C-alpha positions in Angstrom: 2.2 -0.2 11.1 -1.0 2.0 10.4 -3.9 -0.6 10.2 -6.1 1.7 8.1 -3.4 1.6 5.4 -2.4 -1.9 5.7 -5.4 -3.1 3.8 -4.4 -0.9 0.8 -1.0 -2.3 0.9 -2.4 -5.9 0.8 -5.0 -5.0 -2.0 -2.1 -3.6 -4.1 0.2 -6.7 -3.4 -2.8 -8.9 -4.3 -3.3 -7.2 -7.7 0.3 -7.2 -8.4 0.3 -11.0 -7.6 -2.7 -11.8 -9.7 -0.9 -10.0 -12.7 -3.6 -7.3 -12.9 -1.0 -4.7 -12.5 2.7 -4.5 -12.5 3.1 -1.8 -9.9 1.1 0.3 -7.4 1.1 2.9 -4.6 -0.5 2.7 -1.3 -0.9 5.4 1.3 -1.3 5.0 5.0 -1.8 7.7 7.7 -2.0 7.7 11.5 -1.5 9.5 14.6 -3.6 12.0 16.8 -3.8 14.7 13.9 -3.0 12.3 11.0 0.6 13.5 11.2 2.2 10.4 10.2 2.1 9.4 6.6 3.6 6.4 4.7 3.7 6.1 0.9 4.6 2.7 -0.4 5.5 1.9 -4.0 5.2 -1.8 -4.8 6.4 -3.5 -7.9 6.4 -7.1 -9.1 9.3 -8.9 -10.8 8.9 -9.9 -14.3 
C-alpha cells in the first residue's frame, strides 16, 4: 500500500462513516518516478 495515499483513503472512509458524504474518491501514488497510481472509489451502504 502506498503510505502517502493511505491517509486519504482513511479520510474518505471516515467521512462516509460519519454520514458527511455517501461516496468519495481517493488517490495514492508511489514508486521512484511516481509511476504507480491507485484510484479508489468508496461508497457507503444505505
